[in-house]
C-alpha positions in Angstrom: 0.9 10.9 -12.0 1.9 12.6 -9.0 1.6 11.3 -5.2 -1.5 12.8 -3.6 -0.1 14.9 -0.8 -2.4 14.0 1.7 -1.2 10.5 2.2 2.0 8.8 3.8 4.3 6.8 1.9 6.9 3.8 2.7 10.0 3.3 1.0 9.0 -0.1 -0.2 6.1 1.7 -2.4 3.2 1.2 0.0 0.7 4.1 0.5 -1.2 4.9 3.6 -4.4 7.1 4.1 -5.3 8.0 7.5 -8.7 7.7 8.2 -10.9 9.5 10.8 -11.7 6.6 12.8 -7.8 6.2 13.6 -7.6 3.1 11.0 -5.4 3.3 8.0 -6.0 2.2 4.3 -3.3 0.9 2.6 -2.3 0.1 -1.3 0.4 0.3 -3.8 1.5 3.7 -5.2 1.6 4.5 -9.0 5.0 3.9 -9.4 5.1 0.6 -7.6 2.1 -0.4 -10.6 4.2 1.2 -13.2 6.8 -0.8 -12.4 4.9 -4.1 -12.2 2.8 -3.8 -15.2 -0.8 -5.2 -15.5 -2.1 -6.6 -12.3 -3.4 -10.0 -12.8 -4.1 -11.5 -9.1 -3.9 -9.8 -5.3 -3.8 -11.8 -2.1 -4.7 -9.3 0.7 -4.3 -10.2 4.3 -7.3 -11.5 6.2 -9.4 -9.6 8.7 -8.1 -10.2 12.1 -4.5 -10.7 11.6 -1.7 -8.8 13.3 0.9 -7.4 11.5 4.5 -6.1 12.4 6.0 -3.2 10.6 7.7 -4.0 7.2 6.1 -7.9 7.6 5.2 -9.2 4.3 1.3 -9.4 4.6 -0.2 -9.3 0.8 1.1 -10.2 -2.8 0.3 -8.3 -5.9 1.2 -10.4 -9.1 1.6 -8.6 -12.8 2.0 -10.2 -16.1 5.7 -9.5 -15.2 6.6 -10.5 -11.8 4.8 -11.0 -8.0 5.7 -8.7 -5.4 5.3 -8.6 -1.9 3.3 -5.8 -0.1 4.4 -4.7 3.4 3.1 -3.8 6.4 3.8 0.2 6.7 3.2 0.1 10.9 2.2 -2.8 13.2 -1.2 -3.2 13.9 -4.4 -5.3 12.9 -5.9 -5.9 9.8 -9.6 -4.8 9.7 -11.0 -5.6 6.1 -9.3 -6.6 2.9 -10.6 -5.2 -1.0 -12.9 -8.0 -2.1 -13.2 -6.0 -5.4 -9.4 -7.0 -6.4 -10.4 -10.5 -6.3 -12.2 -10.2 -9.3 -10.7 -6.9 -10.7 -7.0 -6.9 -9.4 -6.5 -4.3 -12.7 -8.1 -1.5 -10.5 -4.8 -0.9 -9.1 -3.5 0.1 -12.6 -6.0 2.0 -13.5 -6.5 4.0 -10.2 -3.7 3.2 -7.8 -4.7 5.6 -5.2 -8.5 4.3 -5.0 -8.0 0.7 -5.2 -6.7 0.0 -1.8 -5.5 -3.4 -0.9 -6.1 -3.5 3.0 -7.2 -1.5 6.0 -5.7 -1.8 9.6 -5.7 -0.6 13.0 -2.4 0.7 14.2 -1.1 -0.2 17.4 0.7 3.5 17.5 -0.9 6.5 15.9 2.6 8.0 16.1 4.2 5.4 13.9 2.0 6.4 10.9 2.9 10.1 11.2 6.4 9.2 10.9 6.0 7.6 7.4 7.4 9.6 4.5 5.4 12.2 3.0 4.8 12.7 -0.6 8.1 15.0 -1.3 10.4 12.6 0.4 8.9 9.2 -1.1 9.2 10.9 -4.4 12.8 12.0 -3.7 13.4 8.3 -2.8 11.9 7.1 -5.9 13.9 9.5 -8.2 17.2 8.3 -6.2 16.4 4.9 -7.1 16.2 5.5 -10.8 19.9 7.3 -10.8 
C-alpha cells in the first residue's frame, strides 16, 4: 500500500490529515500496522487532553507487541475513535481510514512542517537497510 499523498507523516509512523475546520485527524501508517501485526487493543487519548508535540498519547497493542502513538504536533484532543474499542482490527484492514484521535493544533504551521509522503517513504526505506 502506498502512502496517500494528501496526508502528512511523522518519523514515528503517524499519519495526519488536515481537516477543513482546522483540526487534524491522526492514525498510524500502513507500515506501522504491518510491523505490529493483528491489532487487539487501542487506547486513545481523551477529548480535552492537551498534548505536546512528540508526547506519548495513545497505545496500540497487537498480538506481537504494544507501541506508543505520539502527538504529531502540540494541541488539544477533540475526539477519540470509539469504534476502535470494539474493532481494533480496523487499523489493519484500513490504516488510513481507521483514525485514532482528532486534535486542534496550537499552530497550523507545525502541521505543514511534517513529512510529506515521499519524505516519509524515504525514511521508511532507510530504516529497512
